C-alpha positions as CSV (number, residue, x, y, z in Angstrom):
1,M,100.8,176.6,72.7
2,I,100.6,180.1,73.0
3,R,103.8,181.9,73.6
4,V,103.9,185.2,75.5
5,N,106.4,187.7,76.6
6,P,105.8,187.6,80.7
7,R,107.1,190.9,81.4
8,T,104.9,192.5,78.7
9,M,102.0,190.5,79.8
10,G,102.6,191.2,83.5
11,A,102.9,195.2,82.8
12,G,99.6,194.9,80.6
13,A,97.7,193.3,83.2
14,A,98.8,195.5,85.9
15,M,97.7,198.6,83.8
16,L,94.5,196.6,83.2
17,V,93.7,196.1,86.9
18,A,94.8,199.5,88.1
19,G,93.0,201.5,85.3
20,T,89.9,199.4,86.0
21,I,90.1,200.1,89.9
22,M,90.6,203.8,89.3
23,V,87.7,204.0,86.8
24,A,85.3,202.1,89.4
25,Y,86.4,204.3,92.2
26,L,85.8,207.6,90.4
27,G,82.2,206.7,89.3
28,L,81.6,206.0,92.7
29,E,83.0,209.4,94.0
30,A,81.1,211.4,91.3
31,P,80.4,214.7,92.8
32,A,76.7,215.5,93.3
33,G,74.6,218.6,93.5
34,R,71.8,219.2,95.6
35,Q,68.7,221.7,95.7
36,G,69.3,225.4,96.8
37,M,72.8,225.7,95.8
38,T,74.5,229.2,95.7
39,D,76.2,230.2,92.6
40,D,79.7,229.7,94.2
41,E,78.6,226.1,95.2
42,V,77.4,225.7,91.5
43,A,80.7,226.8,90.3
44,E,82.5,224.5,92.4
45,L,80.4,221.6,91.7
46,L,81.0,222.3,87.8
47,L,84.8,222.2,88.6
48,A,84.7,219.1,90.6
49,E,82.4,217.3,87.7
50,R,84.9,218.4,84.9
51,E,88.0,217.2,87.2
52,N,86.4,213.9,87.9
53,S,85.5,213.4,84.2
54,D,89.2,214.2,83.2
55,L,90.6,211.6,85.6
56,V,88.0,209.2,84.2
57,I,89.3,209.6,80.8
58,L,93.0,209.2,82.0
59,A,92.0,206.1,83.8
60,S,90.2,204.8,80.4
61,I,93.5,205.5,78.6
62,L,95.5,203.5,81.0
63,V,93.1,200.7,80.5
64,G,93.5,201.0,76.9
65,V,97.0,201.1,76.9
66,G,97.1,197.7,79.4
67,F,94.9,195.9,76.9
68,L,97.3,196.9,73.9
69,L,100.3,195.6,76.0
70,V,98.5,192.3,76.6
71,L,97.8,192.0,72.9
72,I,101.5,193.0,71.8
73,S,102.7,190.6,74.4
74,L,101.1,187.6,72.6
75,G,103.0,188.4,69.4
76,T,106.4,189.4,70.8
77,A,107.6,186.2,72.2
78,R,110.1,184.4,70.2
79,G,109.5,180.6,69.0
80,E,112.0,177.9,69.3
81,G,115.2,179.0,67.9
82,G,114.3,182.6,67.6
83,V,113.9,184.5,64.4
84,R,115.5,182.6,61.4
85,A,117.0,184.3,58.5
86,R,116.4,183.2,54.9
87,E,119.2,181.6,53.4
88,V,120.0,183.3,50.0
89,K,121.4,180.8,47.4
90,K,123.9,182.4,45.0
91,P,124.2,180.7,41.8
92,A,127.4,179.1,40.8
93,A,129.8,181.0,38.7
């Protein structure tokens, strides 16, 4: 039986879903050029491409952090009785 921390798992799953949706949307809405563009239009296109790639990077970081939270949630749940301290036996004096 795998124990998980439900709050951390939920937050990580939400970040995974949100980041994946953002990456998919930004991939579909990538700016495209056309033939016969003026210099001003080319400059605007380059700025829009740069902004889109930066947003994709941020969304990818969100996916990565969400994945890490899901992994961390698998290791943070306490077992039955919680963390047990080791008993130190002192020799009789």
